[in-house]
C-alpha positions in Angstrom: 4.3 11.0 8.8 3.8 8.6 5.8 1.8 5.5 6.2 3.6 2.2 5.3 2.1 1.0 1.7 -0.2 -2.0 3.0 -1.5 0.5 5.5 -2.6 2.8 2.9 -4.0 0.0 1.2 -6.2 -1.5 4.0 -7.6 2.5 4.2 -8.0 2.5 0.7 -10.2 -0.9 0.6 -12.3 -0.1 3.7 -12.6 3.6 2.9 -13.8 3.0 -0.7 -16.6 0.1 1.3 -17.6 2.8 3.8 -18.3 5.2 0.6 -20.2 2.6 -1.7 -22.1 1.6 1.3 -23.0 5.2 2.7 -23.4 6.2 -1.0 -26.1 3.1 -1.3 -28.0 3.9 1.4 -28.3 7.5 0.0 -26.2 9.0 3.1 -24.7 12.0 2.3 -20.9 12.5 5.1 -22.2 14.8 7.0 -25.4 13.1 7.6 -23.5 9.6 8.7 -20.9 12.2 10.5 -23.8 12.9 12.6 -25.2 9.3 13.6 -22.2 8.5 14.3 -21.0 11.9 16.3 -17.9 12.5 14.3 -17.2 15.3 12.1 -17.3 15.4 8.8 -14.1 15.5 8.1 -13.4 12.4 10.2 -15.5 10.2 7.7 -14.2 12.2 4.4 -10.3 11.5 5.7 -11.6 7.4 6.2 -12.8 7.5 3.2 -9.9 8.3 1.0 -7.9 6.3 3.1 -5.8 8.5 4.9 -6.8 7.1 8.3 -8.3 4.0 10.0 -10.9 4.3 12.7 -11.0 2.7 15.6 -13.2 -0.6 16.7 -15.7 1.7 18.2 -16.2 3.9 15.3 -16.1 0.6 13.0 -19.0 -1.1 14.8 -20.7 2.7 14.7 -20.5 3.2 11.4 -21.1 -1.0 10.3 -24.5 -0.2 12.6 -25.3 2.9 11.1 -24.2 1.4 7.2 -26.6 -1.7 8.1 -24.1 -3.8 7.2 -22.0 -6.5 9.6 -18.3 -4.7 10.6 -16.3 -8.1 9.1 -18.4 -7.3 6.1 -17.4 -3.5 5.6 -14.0 -3.8 7.0 -12.0 -7.1 6.2 -8.9 -7.8 7.2 -7.0 -9.2 3.8 -5.4 -12.3 3.9 -2.0 -10.5 2.6 -0.2 -6.8 2.8 -0.7 -5.3 6.1 -0.3 -7.3 9.1 -0.7 -7.2 12.6 1.0 -4.0 14.4 1.1 -1.9 11.6 1.0 1.8 12.2 -1.1 4.2 10.9 -1.3 8.4 11.0 -3.1 9.2 14.7 -6.2 10.9 14.1 -10.1 12.0 15.4 -11.5 8.3 15.6 -8.0 6.3 14.4 -6.2 3.8 15.6 -2.5 2.7 15.5 -2.0 0.0 15.8 -4.0 -3.8 14.6 -7.7 -4.0 15.9 -6.5 -6.3 18.4 -3.1 -4.9 19.3 -3.2 -4.6 23.1 -2.8 -1.0 22.9 -6.0 -0.8 21.1 -7.4 -2.7 23.6 -6.8 -0.6 25.9 -8.4 2.1 24.0 -11.2 0.8 24.2 -12.1 -0.1 27.9 
């Protein structure tokens, strides 16, 4: 299943920010994965924009990367709207982070 352009762009933006911050702190993907209790493959997929992390993982990534979630995962003013679909995967969401389904997933 191919991602809509806006979702791919969002994933790429977030992934670049996660990678830059991780590298800036001198962490390997493996170490960040261990700290977040996910696989190295999950971190890799996030960094290349292949998946969008669920809210709970966004919070954990931000904490481990010592940065605010809003700074690490900014929501662009244009290009992606609420309800944009993403590919399912480990630690990912299929809806906008504030959607009813995403909120249910995190209860």
